[in-house]
N, C-alpha and C positions, 0 to 999 in steps of 0.2 A: 265768491270766497274762493280763494287759492286751492288747488287739490292738496290733500293730505299726501304725505308719502307712500302710504300703502294704496291709496287711490292711484297716484301716478305709476305705481308697478302692475298694479291691476290692468291699468288701461292699456299701457303697451305690452303688456302680455297677451291680451286679447288681439291687439294689433299684430303682433308678431303671428299669431295663430292665423289671422286673415291674409296676411301676407303669403305665408306659405301655403295656404289653400289657393290663392291664387296662382302661383307658380307651379304647384301640383295639377291643378286643372288647366291652365292654358299653355304652360312651356314645352311639355313633351313632344316630341317630333316621333309618330309612328315609324318612320324610317332609321330612329337611333338618335340619341342624344336629345336636344332641345332645339327648338326653331330659333333661327337667328334675328327674326323680326316678328311681333305681334303688334297690330295698330292698337289706336284708343278705344275701339269697339270690339277688341280682342279676336280680330281675324288674322290667323297666321298668314305669312309670306313664304311659301314653300321655296322660292326661289332666291331667298336672302343667304347671305353668307353666314357661317357659324365661326364666331370669333371666341379666339381663346380667353379673352377678358371675361367675358359673359359666362363662357362654360366654367372657368375656373373659380368665378364669383357663386354661380350655382353650386358647385361643389363645396365651398366653403360654407356657404348659409345652410345647406342640409346638414352638412356635417355637424357644424356648431348646434343646430337645431335638434339633431340624434342625442348628442353631448348634454345637453341642456334638458331636453324634455323626455327624451328615452321613447320616442313613439317610434315603433318599429315601421312606420310608414315614411317617416323621414329617412330612416336608414336604407330604405329601399331607394329613395331618390338620391340620396348621398351615392349609393353602390353605382346606379345608373351613369351618374355623372362622373365619378372615378373612372369607371370602365371606359366610358367614351373619350374621356381626356387620355387615358393610357394608351388606347387601342388607334386613336386617330390623330391627335395633336403632337405625340413625341415623334422626332425626327429619327427614324432608326439609324440613318448613315451618319448625320451629323451631331446629333444630340441635340437637347434643347427641344423647345415647341416652336410650331408654326404660328403665325400670328393670325390666320384664318384659313378655313377649309370651305371648299363647295358644299352645296345642300347634300350631297351624297358621301359626304365625309373625306373625299379626297383633297390634297394640299390645294389652297388657293393663293395665298401670300406665303411663302415659305421665309421669308424673312426673320430676323432673330432679334425683336424689340425686348429690350430688358424689362421695359413694363408688363409686358405680357409674360415673360420668363418669372417674373416675380409673383403675379398672381397665380401662375401653374402650382408655384412651390406654397403659396399661401393655401390654396384648396388642398393640396397633398398634404400638409401639415398637421390642418384641422381635421383630415380624416382620420389620419394616424391617431390623433389626440383623442377622438371620438370613438374609434374602432379597433385600436391597437394592431391594425392591418399591417402584418410584416412585409409583405410584398410591397406596400404603399411605402413604407419607411424607407425600404431600400431605393425604390424610386426617388423619392425625395432626396436622399442623401447623395443619389448619384446625380440627380439635376442641380442640387445646390454646387457640389464640386465643378461639375459643366459651367455655369455662371461665372465661379472664380477663375477658373482656368482660362476661359475665353473672352471675358468681361472685365475683369478687374484691373484697374491700373495701378499697378504696384509702386510706379515711381511719383504719381501724383496724386494718389488717393482718388477713391470713388470708381463708380461703374460707368463706362462708355455707353450712350444711349441706345445704339443699335449697330446691327451687322448683315451681312448679306445671307443666304440661307447656308452657307458653308462657314459662318463666322468669319470671312473676310470684310474688307472696308467696304463701306456703302456710302451712296449718296442720297439715299431716302430716310429719313430719321423720323417720319410719320408724325410724332407729336411735338417735335421741335425742329425749326428752320434757321437758315441762316447760319452762322457761325456756331451755333450751339451742338455741342457734343455731351453735354452732361446737364441733368435737370433737376430741380428740388422734388417735382412729381414722380419721377421715376426712383429717385433715391427714398422717398417716402414710402414707396411700395416696393420696395426692397429689404428696408430696415424692419417691416411689419411683418413679411414672411420669415425672414431670418429669426427674429425674435420667436416667432410662434414654434420654427423648427427647433430653436433650443429649449422649448419645452419638452420635447418629446425625445430629444438627441442632445445630452449635454456634453458635446464634442469640444475640447480645448480649441481646435483651429477654428470653428464656428463662433464659439465665445468671443475669441480675439477679433474676428471681422466684425461682431454686432457691437462690441465695444469701440473699435476703431471708426466704424459706422457713426455711432453716436456721438463721440467725442471729438474726432477729426473732421469728419465730413458735416456732419450737422453743425456743430458748435464752431467749428474752424471756418467752413466756408459757406454754407448755405443760410444759416441764420446772422441776420444783421444785427451786430451786437450793440447797436444804438437805439435801432428802433423796435427790436424784438419781434421782428418779421421774417419771413423766409424770403431770400432772393429766388427767382425763377429758373434763369438760364445761365448756363455758364459755357465758355471754351474748355478745352480739356486740362487748360492750366488755371482753371477756376477763375478766370476773367469774366466779370459780373456782366451781363448782356442786357437784362432786364431789371426795370424798378417797379414794375407793376405790382399791386397788393391783391394778391387772392386770399381773401377772408376765410372761405371755407376750408383751404388747406392750412390756414395759420390755426385755426381752432381745432381740426382734425389731429394736427401734429402736436398740439399742446398737451392731448392725453395721450397719444401713441409714444411719443418720445418718452412719456413718464412710465408707460407700459415696460418699455424696453429696459430701462433703469431698474424696475422691480424685478424683472426677470433675471437680470445680470447680478443682482443680490449683493450690490455694493452699497453699504449705507453712506459713505462720503459722496458717491456719485448721486446715489438717489437723493440727498439732500440738495447738491447742485443743481439736479434736473428739475427737483420741486420748485425752486427759485425761477428758473428759466421758464417752466410750464405755466406758472401762474402771471408772468410778465407777459407770456405770448399771447394767454387768453385776455389779459388787461390791453394789449396793443389792438385786439380785433375791435374794441368797443366803439373807436371811432367810426366802424362801417355797421355798427348795429342800429336798426332803424326803430320808430315807436312802435311799429306792428310787431316788433319781436323777431323779425328776421334781417340777418344779415344782407347787406350788398354783396353782389356776386365778386366783381372786381373792380378796382379804382385804378387809374395810371395817374400817378401823382405829378408827372411832368406836364402832362395835358390837360389835367382835371375831368377826363373822362370817366364816366361810371357807367358799369352795367348794373341796372338797378334790379334786373331780374332776381325773385326769390326762388332759389334752387330747392328739389328735393333732397339732394346729398348733402348740400350745406346745413340745412334744417336739420338732416338727421345728424351730423357733426356737432352743431350747437349743441342738441340735446345732451350728448356725451361730454363735450368739453367744458361746457359750464356746470354740468354736475359734478365734474372731476375737479373743477377749481373750488366749488363747494366744499368738497370733500377734503381737498387740501388744505383750506384756508379757514373753514368754519364760518365764512361770511354769507348773510344770509342772502344777498343780492345776487350772487351766482346762482343759486338754487332757484330764486325767481326768474332768472334769465332762461335757466333750462326748462322751467315750467311754460314761460311764455313761449319758448321755441316749439314745444308740443301743443300749445294752445294754438298757434300759427297753422301747424301742420293739420290739427283737429278742422280748424275753421276754413281752410284753404286748399289743402292737398289732397286729403282723402277722397278717391272716386269712389261714392258710396252705391252708384249704381254699376260700374264695371268692375270694380276691384281695382286693389293696388293703389299708388299714389300718382297725380299728375306729375309730369316732370317738372313743373314749377308753375310759378306766376308772372304776371307783371308787377310794376311797383305798387299798383293798386290792389293787389290781391287777386286780380282775375286768372283763373286757371287755364293753362293751354290745353283745351280739352282735345284738340287735334292730334298732339305728338303722341307717338308710338309709347306703347307700354313695354315692349321688350324690343331693346336693340342691342348692339355690342358693348355700349355703355349704360342703358338701362337695365337696372338688376335687382336682384334682392339684397345685394350685401350692404349697402349704406343703412337702409331704412331697417333691415333685419337685424343688422349688426347693434344699431342704435338701441332697438326694444331690447335685446338680449342684455346688453350693458347696462342699460338702467335697471332691468330687472335683478341683475346680479349686484349693482352695486347698492341695491335699497333691500337687498336681501330675500328676494323673490325669484 
């Protein structure tokens, strides 16, 4: 028998508490900040680099947890994360944040990757949202302005992917290779923090940037108007370089773009994005498997599929399909959200060591050897999914 909505909300609430407990227990590094790597048996690697993506996502998660649940213990972890990001990741000479640090907190990779800059802003803005912290708001404003001044392409729109440590040109783009100078993934994780900053700082210039990113960058360049999927990589003048399908990013964007339109408080735009959101969610269905999980990626030109079932994709399915249910009222979307959670419970929860497995194969066998904490394996996707379901269902 399918879960009732109150039961769904209660189950994800308990899972959020379990996720938060794991990170409070296993992530803090006695030397400061958080370990850069913890293996599948919860053994920390004291020599692992500390990534801005992981640290900013921890900051976001525990700020969200404190804002939502008001537990002082979550505030304490958020304070720890904020202090570490502020004191160690920000470049005092050139502005922006480093990509990674050595275990002792000194700069390791000082390059300026916009993906990392965006997550730093996401963490800061959520910390402000939870605590009303004046210093953090000032830092968030300054950081946003640095990103605009250094990386915004005023002539062609959007943000260039990466820069050298001094914000000069670079040949190392980390997350994209070849000719790619702009990407869907980076822009998705820029509109996300820009939107969140707008919640706590209703600045006219920021609002203009958010609107431009939604209407010009996403609707004008990234979203394929025919197939309602996002294209992944581009040259600086927006020539499309890849036709691969990333189902997880598409379902994630289907609700994040609608969230942006809500925060902009423009009814005609909201109606337009509602239609886009539902069409994007619908477009993911050709990648939805009978087990309730999305295929990770598909290359339509070669037919090659990555059939792994990923922890972060399942997290975004929970929210994206619930959002489609709320926008449309159609029951099948709710069933797909519930089925996503059902897959998580059956295949991804590590009930022995805590947290979620990073993923499974196509048969649902979890990868038990994979690390629980890395630069990319974090509490942000699954923690946010639990909070979003709770909030949307009134819990």
